[in-house]
NUVOLO-524783 format. One line per 2 residues: number of its first residue (from 1); their letters; for each residue x, y, z of N, C-alpha, C, O. Coordinates in steps of 0.001 Angstrom, whole numbers. Example, Ala and Ser with C-alpha at 12.3 -4.5 7.8 and 13.67 -1.06 7.14 Angstrom:
BEGIN
1> AS> 13190:-5690:7800:12300:-4500:7800:13200:-3300:7800:14236:-3319:8465 ~ 12850:-2250:7080:13670:-1060:7140:12900:30:7870:13409:1138:8039
END
This chain:
BEGIN
1> MT> 262906:31434:-98385:263050:32883:-98597:263420:33557:-97274:262738:33372:-96265 ~ 264484:34326:-97285:264949:35009:-96079:264073:36216:-95773:263817:37046:-96646
3> QT> 263616:36307:-94531:262773:37429:-94121:263634:38624:-93720:264594:38483:-92962 ~ 263282:39793:-94233:264021:41007:-93900:263714:41416:-92466:262551:41478:-92066
5> RR> 264747:41691:-91704:264569:42127:-90316:264501:43647:-90261:265424:44332:-90703 ~ 263425:44163:-89726:263285:45600:-89537:264085:46024:-88308:264304:45225:-87399
7> HI> 264516:47273:-88284:265273:47715:-87124:264522:48802:-86363:263802:49619:-86937 ~ 264720:48776:-85056:264265:49858:-84187:265472:50745:-83938:266447:50309:-83325
9> LV> 265417:51977:-84405:266546:52903:-84289:266346:53836:-83102:265308:54486:-82976 ~ 267341:53894:-82245:267343:54824:-81125:268360:55919:-81409:269536:55637:-81642
11> VG> 267909:57162:-81389:268801:58317:-81512:268771:59024:-80163:267744:59582:-79779 ~ 269875:59005:-79451:269836:59577:-78113:271191:59679:-77458:272227:59445:-78081
13> SV> 271161:60030:-76195:272386:60300:-75448:272977:59031:-74856:272264:58080:-74541 ~ 274290:59039:-74714:275007:57998:-73979:275974:58688:-73026:276426:59802:-73292
15> GA> 276282:58044:-71945:277201:58651:-70996:277486:57695:-69862:277023:56554:-69858 ~ 278239:58164:-68920:278578:57364:-67745:277745:57838:-66569:277650:59036:-66303
17> YI> 277141:56886:-65865:276350:57184:-64670:277196:56918:-63432:277668:55800:-63227 ~ 277387:57935:-62617:278052:57768:-61332:276957:57643:-60273:276267:58615:-59966
19> VV> 276805:56462:-59728:275700:56179:-58806:276191:56266:-57363:277095:55538:-56955 ~ 275582:57168:-56604:275973:57396:-55217:274756:57183:-54319:273715:57809:-54520
21> EV> 274886:56315:-53346:273795:56049:-52411:273875:57026:-51243:274918:57161:-50603 ~ 272757:57706:-50974:272715:58721:-49918:271448:58549:-49078:270465:57962:-49530
23> DR> 271488:59057:-47876:270292:59059:-47037:269381:60228:-47389:268160:60145:-47256 ~ 269998:61322:-47840:269242:62509:-48248:270138:63376:-49105:271341:63129:-49187
25> MP> 269576:64384:-49742:270380:65317:-50526:271020:66354:-49605:270401:66769:-48624 ~ 272245:66778:-49904:272884:67801:-49062:272224:69156:-49256:271719:69464:-50336
27> AR> 272232:69948:-48218:271747:71325:-48317:272812:72172:-48998:273967:71759:-49099 ~ 272435:73333:-49456:273384:74223:-50126:274552:74547:-49188:274352:74970:-48049
29> GE> 275775:74339:-49689:276971:74607:-48901:277359:73492:-47943:278341:73617:-47211 ~ 276597:72399:-47941:276857:71304:-47017:277630:70183:-47709:277385:69889:-48879
31> TL> 278550:69564:-47000:279227:68350:-47453:278601:67171:-46728:278497:67162:-45502 ~ 278182:66169:-47509:277456:65037:-46943:278117:63732:-47366:278407:63541:-48547
33> SA> 278357:62841:-46429:278942:61550:-46753:277902:60629:-47372:276718:60701:-47042 ~ 278354:59766:-48269:277466:58758:-48846:277033:57791:-47754:277684:57679:-46715
35> SK> 275925:57094:-48001:275391:56197:-46978:276134:54869:-46914:275995:54124:-45944 ~ 276934:54566:-47960:277715:53328:-47972:279129:53622:-48430:279341:54518:-49247
37> SD> 280085:52893:-47925:281485:53134:-48277:281835:52601:-49663:282795:53070:-50274 ~ 281079:51633:-50169:281395:51022:-51464:280538:51562:-52600:280434:50926:-53649
39> TG> 279924:52724:-52408:279101:53323:-53456:279969:54225:-54334:281173:54341:-54103 ~ 279363:54864:-55343:280124:55702:-56268:280595:54942:-57492:281546:55359:-58152
41> NV> 279944:53834:-57803:280319:53032:-58973:279885:53705:-60271:278925:54475:-60293 ~ 280604:53405:-61350:280315:53983:-62658:279677:52921:-63552:280188:51807:-63671
43> YP> 278538:53285:-64186:277833:52373:-65073:277594:53054:-66417:277525:54281:-66480 ~ 277468:52274:-67495:277046:52869:-68765:275612:53351:-68629:274792:52694:-67988
45> GG> 275306:54495:-69227:273956:55042:-69093:273645:56072:-70155:274268:56095:-71217 ~ 272681:56921:-69863:272139:57847:-70845:270822:57278:-71355:270698:56065:-71524
47> KG> 269842:58135:-71601:268528:57649:-71998:268575:56834:-73281:267937:55786:-73380 ~ 269332:57315:-74265:269437:56561:-75510:270089:55217:-75289:269633:54202:-75815
49> DN> 271152:55210:-74513:271869:53983:-74182:270939:52982:-73495:270867:51819:-73894 ~ 270234:53438:-72466:269344:52554:-71717:268234:51976:-72592:267915:50790:-72507
51> QA> 267655:52827:-73429:266539:52377:-74260:267001:51405:-75346:266332:50408:-75615 ~ 268137:51697:-75964:268659:50790:-76990:269020:49437:-76379:268735:48394:-76968
53> AT> 269644:49451:-75202:270008:48199:-74539:268767:47410:-74137:268740:46186:-74264 ~ 267741:48108:-73652:266479:47438:-73315:265913:46722:-74528:265552:45548:-74458
55> IA> 265840:47440:-75638:265282:46867:-76866:266075:45648:-77306:265499:44611:-77637 ~ 267403:45772:-77308:268251:44662:-77749:268108:43439:-76843:268046:42309:-77327
57> KL> 268056:43664:-75531:267944:42534:-74605:266584:41864:-74716:266487:40643:-74588 ~ 265533:42642:-74950:264197:42065:-75082:264054:41323:-76415:263428:40264:-76481
59> IG> 264630:41880:-77460:264568:41234:-78768:265385:39948:-78779:264926:38922:-79280 ~ 266585:40002:-78232:267480:38852:-78253:268110:38666:-79623:267773:39371:-80575
61> AD> 269011:37729:-79712:269766:37525:-80955:268957:36822:-82034:269297:36900:-83214 ~ 267892:36136:-81641:267186:35284:-82606:265786:35766:-82951:264973:34985:-83446
63> HP> 265489:37037:-82701:264154:37545:-83046:263964:37460:-84560:264853:37862:-85312 ~ 262827:36945:-85018:262648:36704:-86457:262488:37956:-87313:262752:37912:-88515
65> TL> 262057:39083:-86715:261743:40248:-87551:262382:41557:-87107:262310:42542:-87842 ~ 263005:41605:-85930:263478:42887:-85407:264951:42850:-85027:265484:41804:-84656
67> TT> 265607:44014:-85127:266972:44198:-84658:267090:45621:-84119:266199:46441:-84336 ~ 268173:45915:-83425:268335:47208:-82751:269527:47982:-83293:270616:47429:-83452
69> KM> 269314:49277:-83578:270411:50150:-83991:270438:51397:-83107:269410:51858:-82611 ~ 271644:51922:-82928:271837:53100:-82093:272623:54150:-82867:273664:53844:-83449
71> AC> 272133:55384:-82875:272844:56511:-83476:273173:57506:-82364:272278:58093:-81757 ~ 274461:57687:-82108:274896:58571:-81031:276348:58960:-81275:276938:58597:-82293
73> QF> 276915:59700:-80329:278346:59995:-80338:278946:59520:-79026:278530:59941:-77946 ~ 279926:58638:-79136:280629:58145:-77954:281762:59116:-77609:282375:59697:-78505
75> GN> 282037:59290:-76333:283153:60128:-75917:284482:59501:-76288:284571:58287:-76474 ~ 285518:60326:-76396:286847:59823:-76790:287686:59469:-75569:288864:59813:-75484
77> DN> 287057:58776:-74628:287756:58401:-73392:287400:56967:-73019:286702:56276:-73762 ~ 287881:56531:-71870:287614:55156:-71435:286131:54896:-71218:285649:53796:-71488
79> HG> 285401:55900:-70734:283968:55741:-70550:283290:55468:-71896:282432:54592:-72000 ~ 283679:56221:-72915:283092:56033:-74241:283324:54631:-74771:282421:54012:-75334
81> NM> 284548:54132:-74587:284856:52763:-75025:284032:51741:-74265:283525:50782:-74846 ~ 283901:51951:-72963:283130:51031:-72125:281661:51001:-72545:281052:49933:-72614
83> IK> 281098:52168:-72822:279687:52247:-73210:279453:51570:-74556:278486:50826:-74720 ~ 280328:51825:-75510:280191:51211:-76833:280289:49696:-76747:279480:48979:-77336
85> ET> 281279:49213:-76014:281471:47765:-75888:280295:47104:-75183:279913:45984:-75521 ~ 279719:47798:-74201:278576:47240:-73480:277356:47147:-74382:276651:46137:-74372
87> LQ> 277101:48188:-75160:275975:48150:-76088:276135:47012:-77098:275192:46266:-77361 ~ 277311:46893:-77646:277558:45832:-78628:277412:44455:-78000:276980:43515:-78667
89> SV> 277765:44324:-76738:277709:43026:-76068:276280:42533:-75877:276052:41328:-75764 ~ 275307:43458:-75840:273908:43041:-75684:273175:42994:-77021:271972:42738:-77066
91> GV> 273914:43245:-78128:273323:43079:-79445:272907:44345:-80156:272160:44275:-81132 ~ 273369:45516:-79700:273034:46775:-80370:274020:47036:-81505:275234:46981:-81305
93> DT> 273496:47320:-82691:274314:47686:-83849:274673:49161:-83723:273788:50015:-83781 ~ 275955:49474:-83552:276399:50860:-83359:277056:51438:-84612:277779:52431:-84529
95> SL> 276815:50832:-85759:277491:51265:-86982:277077:52673:-87412:277798:53312:-88178 ~ 275949:53161:-86942:275503:54517:-87286:276048:55564:-86310:275765:56753:-86455
97> SS> 276813:55133:-85335:277355:56037:-84321:278780:56449:-84667:279430:55830:-85509 ~ 279255:57502:-84009:280619:57997:-84251:281243:58388:-82915:280603:58320:-81865
99> QA> 282510:58799:-82982:283212:59225:-81773:283351:60736:-81750:283808:61338:-82721 ~ 282962:61339:-80655:283061:62791:-80512:284494:63207:-80208:285315:62389:-79793
101> KC> 284780:64479:-80416:286110:65009:-80107:286125:65607:-78705:286711:66664:-78470 ~ 285478:64920:-77791:285419:65383:-76408:285136:64183:-75513:284878:63079:-75995
103> SS> 285186:64409:-74232:284971:63314:-73286:283491:62947:-73202:282629:63677:-73691 ~ 283217:61826:-72587:281843:61325:-72457:281008:62211:-71548:281519:62868:-70641
105> GL> 279713:62208:-71818:278793:62887:-70923:278709:62141:-69603:278914:60928:-69556 ~ 278408:62860:-68537:278315:62251:-67210:276972:62589:-66578:276399:63650:-66823
107> AV> 276489:61674:-65771:275308:61929:-64952:275624:61479:-63536:276280:60458:-63328 ~ 275159:62238:-62580:275301:61849:-61180:273934:61419:-60681:272972:62187:-60708
109> VF> 273867:60178:-60227:272608:59593:-59775:272670:59403:-58261:273500:58649:-57753 ~ 271781:60095:-57550:271701:59947:-56097:270562:58982:-55781:269404:59256:-56095
111> VY> 270894:57860:-55161:269898:56832:-54850:269598:56879:-53354:270504:56815:-52523 ~ 268292:56995:-53024:267850:57073:-51633:267597:55669:-51061:267540:54706:-51826
113> PD> 267446:55534:-49754:267261:54211:-49135:266077:53415:-49674:266106:52185:-49653 ~ 265030:54098:-50158:263861:53378:-50675:264006:53019:-52148:263065:52496:-52747
115> GD> 265173:53292:-52748:265412:52961:-54151:265081:54066:-55119:265442:53972:-56292 ~ 264401:55124:-54673:264098:56247:-55550:265373:57044:-55795:266384:56814:-55130
117> NS> 265336:57993:-56759:266576:58680:-57078:266357:60116:-57522:265233:60528:-57810 ~ 267429:60860:-57573:267497:62188:-58195:268695:62169:-59127:269748:61636:-58778
119> IV> 268538:62754:-60329:269584:62656:-61345:269875:64025:-61941:268957:64797:-62221 ~ 271148:64321:-62134:271584:65509:-62865:272244:65026:-64144:273207:64260:-64095
121> IC> 271729:65470:-65306:272201:64917:-66577:272031:65948:-67687:271226:66871:-67563 ~ 272788:65793:-68769:272630:66588:-69989:272083:65677:-71087:272550:64549:-71244
123> EI> 271092:66161:-71852:270472:65333:-72881:270681:65914:-74282:271298:66967:-74444 ~ 270158:65208:-75295:270296:65613:-76691:269576:66935:-76925:268442:67092:-76471
125> PV> 270205:67910:-77631:269531:69177:-77939:268258:68948:-78745:268192:68027:-79559 ~ 267253:69784:-78521:265955:69613:-79179:266096:69660:-80691:265411:68915:-81392
127> HV> 266976:70527:-81218:267057:70670:-82674:267539:69387:-83354:267205:69139:-84513 ~ 268316:68579:-82649:268742:67290:-83207:267543:66361:-83322:267352:65707:-84348
129> NV> 266738:66306:-82269:265542:65470:-82297:264573:65909:-83387:263912:65076:-84008 ~ 264488:67205:-83616:263599:67737:-84660:264020:67225:-86037:263178:66792:-86824
131> LV> 265309:67274:-86325:265810:66800:-87616:265535:65308:-87808:265144:64876:-88893 ~ 265739:64534:-86758:265502:63086:-86839:264024:62800:-87054:263668:61955:-87875
133> AK> 263162:63499:-86321:261721:63281:-86441:261223:63610:-87849:260409:62873:-88406 ~ 261699:64693:-88414:261262:65077:-89757:261746:64079:-90801:261019:63765:-91744
135> AA> 262963:63581:-90640:263486:62591:-91582:262686:61293:-91503:262396:60678:-92529 ~ 262332:60882:-90300:261552:59652:-90127:260142:59815:-90697:259606:58902:-91325
137> AE> 259557:60975:-90470:258190:61214:-90941:258099:61164:-92464:257085:60738:-93017 ~ 259155:61597:-93133:259152:61588:-94603:259052:60180:-95172:258609:60002:-96307
139> TN> 259454:59186:-94404:259396:57796:-94874:258374:56971:-94086:258405:55741:-94099 ~ 257465:57679:-93397:256370:57034:-92654:256850:56054:-91587:256217:55024:-91353
141> VP> 257959:56375:-90949:258462:55562:-89843:257820:56051:-88543:257872:57247:-88257 ~ 257217:55162:-87747:256644:55590:-86459:257706:56237:-85576:258844:55772:-85523
143> IM> 257331:57310:-84883:258273:58092:-84087:257826:58133:-82628:256684:58476:-82324 ~ 258744:57777:-81734:258503:57906:-80302:259459:58967:-79764:260675:58779:-79787
145> WD> 258916:60065:-79287:259738:61170:-78772:259664:61155:-77253:258585:61273:-76674 ~ 260816:61009:-76616:260898:60990:-75155:261409:62339:-74679:262519:62740:-75027
147> TG> 260613:63042:-73888:261028:64356:-73401:262085:64259:-72308:262637:65275:-71885 ~ 262365:63053:-71855:263452:62859:-70895:263193:63428:-69526:264132:63684:-68773
149> GD> 261928:63633:-69184:261604:64186:-67875:261552:65703:-67865:261085:66299:-66894 ~ 262031:66346:-68946:261980:67805:-69032:260648:68242:-69623:260103:67581:-70507
151> NY> 260132:69355:-69132:258845:69855:-69605:259064:71004:-70590:258523:72095:-70409 ~ 259868:70752:-71644:260182:71800:-72608:259183:71762:-73773:258620:70708:-74070
153> PI> 258962:72908:-74433:258036:72926:-75571:258681:72311:-76815:259849:72567:-77110 ~ 257914:71505:-77535:258343:70924:-78797:257763:71769:-79922:256595:72152:-79850
155> PA> 258541:72072:-80962:258045:72904:-82057:256686:72423:-82584:256466:71225:-82761 ~ 255790:73368:-82827:254413:73048:-83219:254353:72257:-84525:253453:71435:-84699
157> DV> 255291:72488:-85444:255251:71766:-86719:255755:70332:-86593:255592:69534:-87516 ~ 256366:70002:-85456:256883:68648:-85244:255858:67768:-84527:255777:66571:-84799
159> LP> 255085:68342:-83627:254153:67565:-82816:253236:66647:-83632:253054:65493:-83244 ~ 252650:67108:-84744:251769:66216:-85511:252502:65036:-86154:251869:64070:-86579
161> LL> 253825:65111:-86224:254600:64032:-86842:254853:62882:-85881:255207:61783:-86311 ~ 254677:63120:-84580:255052:62137:-83570:253949:61100:-83373:252796:61450:-83124
163> TF> 254306:59843:-83483:253352:58765:-83227:253026:58694:-81745:251866:58567:-81355 ~ 254067:58777:-80925:253893:58783:-79473:254778:59876:-78870:255937:60038:-79250
165> LH> 254211:60612:-77934:254979:61565:-77139:255034:61019:-75721:254001:60788:-75094 ~ 256244:60815:-75223:256417:60235:-73897:256779:61303:-72874:257767:62019:-73034
167> GS> 255980:61403:-71833:256446:62105:-70649:255899:63473:-70353:256216:64010:-69292 ~ 255091:64092:-71217:254683:65463:-70929:253300:65768:-71477:253001:65484:-72637
169> YR> 252451:66355:-70622:251137:66804:-71069:251199:68210:-71660:250258:68642:-72326 ~ 252280:68917:-71426:252347:70330:-71813:252273:70508:-73326:251697:71482:-73812
171> NR> 252856:69568:-74070:252943:69710:-75521:251681:69199:-76202:251621:68040:-76611 ~ 250695:70039:-76322:249448:69657:-76965:249606:69700:-78484:250213:70614:-79042
173> GA> 249047:68693:-79129:249162:68628:-80576:249781:67352:-81064:249747:67071:-82262 ~ 250357:66555:-80159:250918:65262:-80541:249778:64283:-80817:248649:64491:-80372
175> KD> 250083:63224:-81548:249046:62243:-81865:248570:61534:-80606:247389:61600:-80264 ~ 249471:60862:-79920:249127:60138:-78700:250177:60432:-77647:251355:60596:-77966
177> VL> 249754:60501:-76388:250661:60820:-75287:250719:59647:-74318:249685:59115:-73912 ~ 251928:59249:-73952:252149:58171:-72993:252981:58727:-71847:254094:59211:-72054
179> VT> 252438:58656:-70641:253109:59230:-69470:253370:58137:-68446:252457:57407:-68061 ~ 254619:58025:-68007:254951:57100:-66927:254919:57853:-65602:255363:58998:-65510
181> LG> 254383:57184:-64572:254145:57837:-63288:254847:57122:-62140:254391:57175:-60998 ~ 255955:56456:-62445:256692:55761:-61402:255864:54651:-60779:255308:53807:-61482
183> AD> 255788:54658:-59456:255050:53612:-58740:253553:53653:-59031:252846:52684:-58756 ~ 253061:54764:-59583:251632:54894:-59894:251280:54367:-61281:250133:54491:-61712
185> GS> 252244:53781:-61987:251944:53152:-63269:252132:54069:-64458:253061:54876:-64487 ~ 251253:53948:-65439:251368:54738:-66667:249984:55037:-67229:249007:54357:-66915
187> VF> 249922:56073:-68070:248663:56521:-68666:248878:56763:-70152:249868:57379:-70546 ~ 247957:56282:-70976:247990:56513:-72416:246783:57367:-72788:245641:56990:-72528
189> VP> 247048:58527:-73403:245986:59457:-73794:245941:59537:-75314:246819:60157:-75915 ~ 244932:58920:-75961:244854:58925:-77428:244353:60251:-77973:243527:60917:-77348
191> VD> 244853:60630:-79136:244496:61912:-79726:243052:61941:-80207:242451:63011:-80299 ~ 242488:60768:-80515:241141:60726:-81072:240042:60828:-80022:238859:60748:-80355
193> GT> 240417:61001:-78771:239424:61190:-77729:238775:59914:-77224:237829:59973:-76439 ~ 239267:58761:-77660:238732:57500:-77167:239245:57228:-75760:239862:58095:-75140
195> EV> 238993:56034:-75264:239267:55713:-73875:240725:55946:-73481:241646:55502:-74167 ~ 240915:56644:-72373:242234:56802:-71776:242588:55493:-71070:241801:54986:-70271
197> LR> 243758:54952:-71358:244174:53683:-70770:245101:53926:-69580:246022:54740:-69643 ~ 244838:53213:-68515:245675:53306:-67314:246226:51928:-66969:245492:50940:-66937
199> QS> 247519:51878:-66714:248169:50621:-66361:248846:50766:-65006:249718:51616:-64826 ~ 248444:49940:-64062:249076:49965:-62741:250475:49363:-62829:250751:48524:-63686
201> SF> 251339:49798:-61942:252666:49188:-61880:252562:47858:-61133:251679:47671:-60295 ~ 253465:46949:-61446:253529:45686:-60717:254214:45939:-59384:255272:46566:-59332
203> KG> 253623:45461:-58328:254168:45707:-56995:255292:44727:-56680:255202:43538:-56987 ~ 256329:45235:-56076:257458:44395:-55694:257974:44785:-54323:257866:45941:-53916
205> DN> 258527:43832:-53621:259047:44086:-52279:260545:44336:-52261:261130:44563:-51202 ~ 261166:44296:-53435:262621:44391:-53471:263078:45514:-54397:263887:45284:-55296
207> VV> 262566:46730:-54186:262978:47880:-54996:264349:48346:-54512:264496:48816:-53384 ~ 265343:48209:-55379:266725:48532:-55025:267159:49866:-55610:267788:50675:-54928
209> DT> 266819:50097:-56884:267298:51284:-57598:266365:51549:-58781:266229:50704:-59665 ~ 265727:52714:-58799:264776:53033:-59874:265450:53654:-61093:264766:54009:-62053
211> TG> 266780:53794:-61078:267500:54375:-62207:267243:53568:-63480:267429:52351:-63492 ~ 266819:54239:-64546:266614:53573:-65826:265254:52914:-65987:264968:52361:-67049
213> AG> 264398:52959:-64954:263105:52273:-65037:262221:52876:-66126:261551:52144:-66854 ~ 262214:54206:-66245:261424:54850:-67287:261949:54530:-68677:261173:54303:-69605
215> DC> 263269:54511:-68816:263873:54158:-70110:263551:52713:-70470:263269:52400:-71627 ~ 263595:51843:-69480:263266:50439:-69690:261821:50304:-70168:261531:49536:-71085
217> YR> 260926:51054:-69542:259509:51039:-69945:259366:51443:-71412:258672:50774:-72178 ~ 260016:52527:-71797:259881:53033:-73166:260453:52050:-74185:259867:51831:-75245
219> GA> 261602:51460:-73853:262190:50486:-74755:261303:49266:-74933:261133:48771:-76047 ~ 260735:48778:-73825:259856:47611:-73891:258572:47932:-74646:258050:47094:-75382
221> FA> 258070:49141:-74461:256872:49565:-75193:257159:49576:-76696:256333:49135:-77495 ~ 258337:50083:-77073:258710:50157:-78489:258780:48771:-79117:258319:48573:-80241
223> VA> 259358:47808:-78391:259455:46441:-78912:258064:45853:-79124:257777:45292:-80182 ~ 257210:45980:-78126:255860:45414:-78225:255075:46074:-79362:254339:45401:-80085
225> FA> 255233:47378:-79516:254539:48090:-80595:255049:47623:-81955:254262:47414:-82877 ~ 256371:47458:-82080:256951:46996:-83344:256527:45566:-83671:256516:45168:-84836
227> EG> 256180:44798:-82646:255697:43435:-82855:254224:43391:-83232:253674:42322:-83499 ~ 253579:44573:-83252:252177:44643:-83656:251181:44398:-82537:250019:44092:-82807
229> RS> 251603:44525:-81300:250702:44283:-80174:249792:45483:-79930:250080:46590:-80384 ~ 248695:45260:-79211:247773:46333:-78863:248440:47293:-77887:249417:46931:-77231
231> IR> 247919:48515:-77785:248486:49491:-76854:248406:48967:-75422:249350:49129:-74649 ~ 247295:48344:-75067:247165:47800:-73711:248251:46758:-73446:248876:46774:-72385
233> DC> 248477:45865:-74387:249496:44838:-74219:250891:45465:-74153:251742:45013:-73388 ~ 251120:46506:-74958:252407:47219:-74901:252653:47771:-73504:253763:47684:-72977
235> MV> 251605:48343:-72907:251739:48933:-71572:251989:47861:-70507:252783:48069:-69589 ~ 251320:46728:-70627:251497:45643:-69662:252934:45120:-69708:253575:44946:-68672
237> RA> 253429:44872:-70921:254778:44335:-71071:255833:45352:-70630:256843:44988:-70029 ~ 255593:46609:-70929:256533:47649:-70504:256559:47770:-68985:257619:47972:-68394
239> SA> 255397:47649:-68354:255328:47715:-66893:256046:46532:-66255:256707:46680:-65227 ~ 255914:45364:-66866:256600:44182:-66351:258111:44351:-66443:258837:44023:-65504
241> AS> 258580:44862:-67574:260023:45054:-67756:260580:46041:-66740:261641:45802:-66163 ~ 259881:47140:-66516:260378:48142:-65570:260303:47640:-64130:261117:48032:-63293
243> AL> 259323:46767:-63835:259240:46188:-62492:260454:45308:-62204:260941:45280:-61073 ~ 260941:44599:-63201:262154:43790:-63053:263386:44682:-62925:264307:44381:-62166
245> CV> 263390:45771:-63667:264537:46684:-63703:264848:47261:-62326:266018:47360:-61955 ~ 263829:47642:-61565:264061:48338:-60293:264555:47403:-59190:264873:47860:-58092
247> QR> 264621:46104:-59469:265069:45147:-58465:266578:44902:-58516:267107:44065:-57785 ~ 267270:45656:-59405:268722:45513:-59536:269373:46896:-59537:268714:47899:-59812
249> TG> 270649:46943:-59235:271386:48205:-59164:271883:48632:-60537:272256:47801:-61364 ~ 271882:49947:-60767:272401:50482:-62021:271326:50566:-63076:270247:49993:-62923
251> AL> 271618:51287:-64157:270642:51434:-65233:270756:50273:-66208:269915:49374:-66201 ~ 271782:50283:-67044:271918:49237:-68065:272086:47837:-67466:271480:46898:-67982
253> PS> 272875:47650:-66404:273017:46292:-65859:271713:45708:-65324:271607:44492:-65164 ~ 270723:46551:-65046:269483:46064:-64437:268427:45664:-65460:267379:45139:-65085
255> LP> 268680:45902:-66744:267660:45686:-67765:267383:44194:-67981:268321:43401:-68067 ~ 266108:43804:-68071:265762:42384:-68184:265819:41878:-69625:265830:42657:-70578
257> SG> 265855:40567:-69754:265783:39933:-71065:264325:39645:-71407:263443:39745:-70554 ~ 264084:39288:-72661:262735:38944:-73073:262196:37743:-72317:261022:37723:-71948
259> DE> 263035:36741:-72080:262608:35547:-71346:262223:35895:-69912:261276:35331:-69365 ~ 262955:36818:-69309:262625:37215:-67936:261275:37911:-67869:260516:37703:-66922
261> VV> 260967:38734:-68864:259669:39416:-68894:258540:38409:-69061:257520:38499:-68378 ~ 258715:37458:-69960:257692:36421:-70177:257466:35632:-68894:256321:35382:-68520
263> AF> 258536:35239:-68219:258415:34480:-66978:257725:35305:-65899:256910:34776:-65142 ~ 258042:36591:-65822:257432:37479:-64828:255933:37601:-65069:255148:37556:-64122
265> LK> 255529:37755:-66326:254110:37862:-66653:253371:36570:-66297:252255:36615:-65779 ~ 253986:35431:-66571:253363:34148:-66229:253215:34022:-64721:252199:33527:-64235
267> MN> 254218:34464:-63982:254179:34404:-62521:253038:35263:-61973:252491:34988:-60905 ~ 252689:36320:-62739:251600:37214:-62339:250286:36871:-63034:249367:37689:-63085
269> GM> 250209:35650:-63569:248968:35158:-64150:248597:35771:-65479:247413:35873:-65800 ~ 249592:36188:-66269:249317:36828:-67559:250005:36079:-68706:249883:36477:-69865
END
């Protein structure tokens, strides 16, 4: 008997990331040279793109119960084609996506010498996320809402529908809140008032680029949750995936495979 494979659906933004390495940010009105002559490379990116690619790479082609789908709009330019082809190459089903009548979204990522970054980006409008969340809730599909680093208010009638709210304490009323804190790890705050869980980040000596690390964490958490793992185990696996991610340049190119995460955990005695 063939087992039906459930899918993890990502609804989110895709775009091109222009990554520029700098020693510092320029002051207003100042022109500043990049810190390296070979920087300014373009990579596929966007929070939805990064998270869908993370999920697909962690699941792999032979996962017995899970598959990855992406719902988005690709730009009608070379960047859009590149992003779509890259997602498909790692196993993301893009059949629910379409092509927009405009160019791809862009993000400028400034990477500092210590691997940390500053990013300017445009994300999915809140009203789109609201429609998706309500549709998912009607069929009892678990919902993970990522605020994308923005501290915007989520409509009060939507908050109770969210299984997990990622990234913001401001929106009170969600079921459970999961906050990533960069090098300080992550925190899970359950709605029922039980124990708050804290997960330290894995320490590494080779932090190259933190771009996409938060997206990688969320994607890995989603996979572990869909596999039926405990919240603590979800946090551990997500932390391991993001620790691998920051050791490579770029967002999507830096995302680890499931085998790499397993090997990393074993190396750390887990």
